[in-house]
C-alpha positions as CSV (number, residue, x, y, z in Angstrom):
1,M,0.1,0.0,0.0
2,S,1.3,3.5,-0.9
3,A,1.9,6.1,1.6
4,V,-1.0,8.2,-0.1
5,A,-3.4,5.4,0.1
6,A,-2.5,4.6,3.7
7,F,-3.0,8.2,4.5
8,A,-6.3,8.2,2.8
9,S,-7.4,5.1,4.5
10,A,-6.5,6.4,8.0
11,K,-8.2,9.7,7.3
12,A,-11.4,7.8,6.2
13,M,-11.6,5.8,9.4
14,S,-10.7,9.0,11.8
15,N,-13.2,10.5,14.0
16,A,-15.7,13.3,12.8
17,P,-14.1,16.8,12.0
18,E,-13.5,19.2,14.6
19,T,-16.9,20.7,15.8
20,S,-17.6,24.3,16.9
21,Y,-21.0,25.4,18.1
22,T,-22.1,29.0,17.3
23,P,-25.1,31.2,18.1
24,S,-24.8,33.0,14.8
25,A,-25.6,31.5,11.3
26,K,-22.6,33.5,9.7
27,V,-19.2,32.2,10.9
28,W,-15.6,32.6,9.7
29,C,-12.7,30.1,9.7
30,D,-9.0,30.4,9.3
31,G,-8.0,27.1,10.5
32,A,-5.9,28.5,13.4
33,G,-8.7,28.2,16.3
34,Q,-6.8,25.4,18.2
35,I,-3.3,26.9,17.7
36,R,-4.0,30.4,18.7
37,S,-3.2,31.3,22.1
38,T,-5.9,33.2,24.3
39,G,-6.4,36.8,23.1
40,G,-7.2,38.4,19.9
41,F,-4.2,37.4,17.9
42,A,-3.6,37.6,14.1
43,P,-4.3,34.4,12.1
44,S,-1.5,31.8,12.4
45,A,0.8,30.9,9.8
46,L,-0.2,27.4,10.2
47,G,-3.9,28.1,9.3
48,H,-5.6,28.9,6.0
49,P,-7.2,32.0,4.2
50,R,-10.1,33.3,6.3
51,V,-13.4,32.2,4.7
52,W,-16.9,33.2,5.6
53,L,-19.5,30.6,5.9
54,E,-23.3,30.6,6.1
55,I,-25.2,28.1,8.2
56,D,-28.2,27.2,6.0
57,E,-31.4,24.9,6.8
58,K,-29.2,21.8,7.6
59,G,-28.1,23.7,10.7
60,Y,-24.4,23.2,9.9
61,A,-21.5,24.3,7.7
62,D,-18.3,22.7,6.8
63,C,-15.1,24.6,6.1
64,G,-13.6,23.5,2.8
65,Y,-10.1,23.9,3.9
66,C,-9.9,22.3,7.2
67,D,-13.2,20.4,7.6
68,R,-14.2,22.2,10.9
69,R,-17.9,21.8,11.2
70,F,-19.9,24.8,12.6
71,I,-23.1,23.9,14.1
72,L,-26.0,26.5,14.9
73,E,-26.9,26.2,18.6
74,G,-30.4,25.1,18.8
75,G,-30.5,24.3,15.1
76,P,-31.6,21.0,13.5
77,A,-27.9,19.6,13.5
78,D,-27.4,20.5,17.3
79,E,-27.7,17.0,18.8
80,R,-27.0,18.3,22.2
81,N,-30.6,19.4,22.5
82,S,-32.2,16.0,21.7
83,A,-29.8,14.3,24.3
84,A,-31.1,16.5,27.0
85,A,-34.8,15.8,26.2
C-alpha cells in the first residue's frame, strides 16, 4: 500500500471533524482556532485563508479547507438538545 493510500485510508477511518457550536448563522474560519493562544491575535501561519460560511437549513456548515464543522446552537444539527430531552 502506498503512503498516499494509507493516509487516505486512515483519514477515512478517523473521527468526525472538529466541531464548533455557534449562536450565529454566519461564521468565519481561518484554520487557526486550536493553535491560537488566548486573546485576539492575528491568524496563525499554520492556518488557511479566512473564509466566511453561512449555516443553512441543515443547521451546519463545513469549512472546505480544514473540515471544521460549525453547528448552529439550537438548530436542526445540534444533537445536544435531543440528548437533553
